C-alpha positions in Angstrom: 29.8 18.3 -30.7 28.2 20.0 -27.7 25.7 19.5 -24.9 23.6 22.4 -23.7 20.8 22.9 -21.1 17.4 22.8 -22.7 14.5 22.5 -20.2 11.9 22.4 -22.9 8.9 20.3 -24.0 8.9 18.5 -27.4 6.1 19.3 -29.9 5.5 15.5 -30.5 2.9 13.6 -28.4 5.7 11.9 -26.5 8.6 9.4 -26.6 8.4 6.1 -24.8 10.8 5.7 -21.9 13.0 2.5 -22.5 13.0 1.8 -18.8 9.4 2.2 -17.6 7.5 2.4 -20.9 5.7 5.7 -20.0 5.6 8.7 -22.4 7.8 11.7 -21.8 8.2 15.1 -23.6 10.5 16.8 -21.2 14.0 17.5 -22.6 16.7 18.4 -20.1 19.6 18.9 -22.6 20.1 19.6 -26.3 23.0 17.7 -28.0 24.5 18.7 -31.3 26.5 16.1 -33.3 27.6 16.6 -36.8 25.0 19.4 -37.3 22.2 17.1 -36.1 20.3 17.8 -32.9 19.3 15.2 -30.4 17.7 15.7 -27.0 18.3 14.2 -23.7 14.8 13.4 -22.4 14.0 13.1 -18.8 11.3 10.6 -17.8 9.2 12.1 -15.0 8.1 8.6 -13.9 11.3 6.7 -13.4 13.9 9.5 -13.9 15.8 7.8 -16.7 17.6 10.3 -19.0 17.8 9.0 -22.6 18.9 10.4 -26.0 16.6 10.7 -28.9 16.9 10.6 -31.8 20.1 8.6 -31.6 23.1 10.3 -33.2 24.5 6.9 -34.0 21.6 4.9 -35.3 23.3 1.5 -35.6 24.5 -0.5 -32.6 27.7 -1.3 -34.6 28.4 2.4 -34.5 28.0 2.5 -30.7 30.4 -0.4 -30.2 33.6 0.3 -28.4 36.8 -1.0 -30.1 39.5 0.8 -28.2 41.9 -1.3 -26.1 43.6 1.0 -23.7 40.5 2.0 -21.8 39.3 -1.6 -21.7 42.6 -2.4 -20.0 42.4 0.5 -17.5 45.2 2.2 -19.5 47.5 -0.7 -18.6 47.9 0.7 -15.1 48.8 -1.9 -12.6 47.7 0.4 -9.8 44.3 0.9 -11.2 43.9 -2.8 -12.1 44.9 -3.9 -8.6 42.5 -1.4 -7.0 39.7 -2.6 -9.3 40.4 -6.2 -8.5 40.4 -5.7 -4.8 37.7 -3.1 -4.3 35.3 -4.0 -7.1 35.7 -7.5 -8.4 36.4 -9.4 -5.2 33.1 -8.1 -3.5 31.2 -9.0 -6.7 32.6 -12.6 -6.6 31.8 -13.0 -2.9 28.2 -11.7 -3.5 27.6 -14.1 -6.4 28.9 -17.1 -4.5 26.6 -16.2 -1.7 23.5 -15.8 -3.9 24.3 -19.0 -5.9 25.3 -21.0 -2.9 28.3 -22.5 -4.6 31.9 -21.5 -5.4 32.1 -22.9 -9.0 29.6 -21.8 -11.6 29.0 -21.1 -15.3 29.2 -17.5 -16.4 28.3 -15.5 -19.6 30.3 -12.2 -19.7 28.5 -9.9 -22.2 30.9 -7.3 -23.6 33.9 -9.0 -22.1 36.3 -6.7 -23.8 39.9 -7.8 -23.7 39.0 -10.4 -21.1 41.2 -9.3 -18.2 38.2 -9.1 -15.9 36.8 -12.4 -17.2 40.2 -14.0 -16.6 39.9 -13.0 -12.9 36.5 -14.6 -12.7 37.8 -17.8 -14.3 40.7 -18.0 -11.9 38.1 -17.7 -9.0 36.3 -20.9 -10.2 33.9 -19.7 -12.9 33.5 -21.4 -16.2 33.5 -18.3 -18.4 32.1 -17.7 -21.9 32.8 -14.3 -23.1 30.7 -12.4 -25.6 32.5 -9.6 -27.5 31.5 -8.2 -31.0 34.7 -6.1 -31.2 37.3 -8.1 -33.2 40.4 -6.4 -31.6 39.1 -6.9 -28.1 37.9 -10.5 -28.7 41.3 -11.4 -30.1 43.1 -10.3 -26.9 40.5 -12.2 -24.7 41.2 -15.4 -26.7 44.9 -14.9 -26.2 44.1 -15.1 -22.5 42.7 -18.5 -22.9 39.0 -17.6 -22.8 36.1 -19.0 -24.8 34.8 -16.0 -26.7 31.8 -15.7 -29.0 32.1 -12.8 -31.6 28.5 -11.7 -31.7 25.8 -9.7 -29.9 23.7 -11.2 -27.2 20.7 -11.2 -29.6 22.6 -13.3 -32.1 23.6 -16.2 -29.8 22.8 -19.7 -31.1 21.7 -22.7 -29.1 20.0 -23.0 -25.7 22.9 -22.9 -23.3 22.1 -21.6 -19.9 24.3 -20.0 -17.2 24.4 -19.6 -13.4 25.7 -16.0 -13.8 25.3 -13.5 -16.6 27.4 -10.3 -16.4 26.5 -7.1 -18.4 29.2 -4.6 -17.5 28.9 -1.1 -19.1 26.7 -2.4 -22.0 23.1 -1.4 -21.6 23.9 2.4 -21.6 24.8 1.8 -25.3 21.5 0.2 -26.3 18.5 1.9 -27.7 16.2 -0.6 -26.0 18.0 -2.0 -23.0 14.9 -4.0 -22.0 15.2 -6.1 -25.1 18.6 -7.6 -24.2 17.2 -8.4 -20.7 14.2 -10.2 -22.1 16.5 -12.2 -24.4 18.8 -13.1 -21.5 16.1 -14.2 -19.1 15.7 -17.7 -20.7 19.5 -18.1 -20.8 19.7 -17.7 -17.0 19.2 -20.8 -14.7 16.1 -20.4 -12.6 18.2 -19.7 -9.5 20.8 -17.8 -11.4 22.2 -14.3 -11.0 22.3 -11.3 -13.4 25.0 -8.8 -12.6 24.6 -5.4 -14.2 27.1 -2.5 -14.0 26.3 1.0 -15.4 27.4 4.6 -14.9 25.5 6.5 -12.3 24.2 9.8 -13.8 23.5 11.1 -10.3 27.2 10.9 -9.4 29.1 13.8 -7.9 31.1 14.3 -11.0 28.0 15.0 -13.1 26.8 17.4 -10.5 30.1 19.3 -10.4 30.8 19.4 -14.1 27.2 19.3 -15.6 27.5 19.6 -19.4 31.3 19.3 -19.2 30.9 15.9 -17.5 32.1 12.9 -19.6 28.7 11.6 -20.7 30.5 9.5 -23.3 28.3 10.9 -26.1 27.3 9.8 -28.7 28.1 6.2 -27.8 26.0 6.3 -24.6 22.3 6.8 -25.0 20.8 5.8 -21.6 21.8 7.5 -18.3 20.6 5.6 -15.3 20.3 6.4 -11.6 19.4 3.9 -8.8 15.6 4.3 -9.4 15.6 4.0 -13.2 17.9 1.0 -13.1 15.7 -0.8 -10.6 12.6 0.0 -12.6 14.2 -1.4 -15.8 15.1 -4.7 -14.3 11.8 -5.2 -12.4 9.8 -4.4 -15.6 11.7 -7.1 -17.5 11.1 -10.1 -15.1 13.9 -9.7 -12.5 13.9 -9.1 -8.8 16.7 -7.0 -7.4 18.6 -8.8 -4.7 21.2 -6.1 -4.0 22.3 -2.8 -5.5 25.1 -0.5 -4.5 27.4 2.2 -5.8 31.1 2.0 -6.6 33.7 4.7 -7.3 35.8 5.2 -10.5 38.4 7.7 -11.5 38.2 7.2 -15.3 36.0 10.2 -16.3 37.4 13.0 -14.1 40.5 14.2 -16.0 38.6 14.5 -19.3 35.7 16.4 -17.5 38.2 18.7 -15.8 39.9 19.4 -19.2 36.5 20.5 -20.7 35.8 22.7 -17.8 39.3 24.2 -17.5 41.0 23.7 -20.9 44.4 25.3 -20.0 44.7 23.5 -16.7 43.4 20.3 -18.3 46.0 20.3 -21.0 48.7 20.6 -18.4 47.2 17.8 -16.3 46.6 15.4 -19.1 44.7 12.1 -19.0 46.8 9.5 -17.3 46.4 7.0 -14.4 48.3 9.5 -12.2 46.0 12.4 -13.1 43.0 10.1 -12.3 44.3 9.4 -8.9 44.6 13.1 -8.2 40.8 13.3 -8.0 40.7 10.7 -5.2 39.3 13.2 -2.6 36.3 14.1 -4.9 35.8 10.4 -5.7 35.9 9.5 -2.0 33.4 12.3 -1.2 31.0 11.0 -3.8 31.2 7.5 -2.4 30.6 8.7 1.2 27.6 10.8 0.2 26.0 8.1 -2.0 26.9 9.9 -5.3 29.4 7.4 -6.7 30.3 7.0 -10.3 29.0 3.5 -11.1 26.2 1.3 -9.9 26.3 -2.5 -9.4 23.1 -4.5 -9.2 22.5 -8.2 -8.6 19.1 -9.5 -9.8 17.4 -12.9 -10.1 14.5 -14.1 -12.1 11.1 -13.5 -10.5 9.3 -16.4 -9.1 
């Protein structure tokens, strides 16, 4: 599989942008997967980059079942850093927005539940949603209530104070659909927390087509503008949005760019930490690897 620069216009009338709904024909990259060609389209209105046609047509094909990456490669150092630098600020922000310490929470794509467990220990009553059987089994072993389905398949009318969608909507052909379905499940004064990769990060700018785009599983590539547009067009008001650093994609990207050096370096927690200066530069210059947004229902 390969990703190449394209900078071309499609012959078709246009493809609807899943974030803003406008038509676009501008292709920034061409992607070859199993001898089939897809294009990364660039929306001139909201700047979302999205893949069409999808190399993996069914959502079950784009589901992530691996365990090691969901557990931050079992690295205590990475998990401690993630807890202190990422999760604790999220918990403080949610408590401030909700005005209470204890709350109900739906964690969509909860994975193996190690992050959900931290939220539960902080006072949240957590329900996890995880369609991957291997990941859901581990989450249940951690004592979590886990539903083995997709958000669109949830039964009942249960509502929550907080809904978390962490690294999910970049996998969905229509990310707006899940937001529309979740709006009625959020209490009127509730909070939606969304985390996605930032395609305007310093890593993408350094490595370009060698960056870890996570193709073909990812099909939407957001920046601050397109993420805000998506949420506001689906009935949410953005309360706060900021960027956060991550080391996860740098060793693999480096290995693509410099195969011999990359093979020597490997993909380990230690090799990830070696990229700390670049990651710090991205954070300081507003080009970090992930984006975190807190939104609430309009009105």
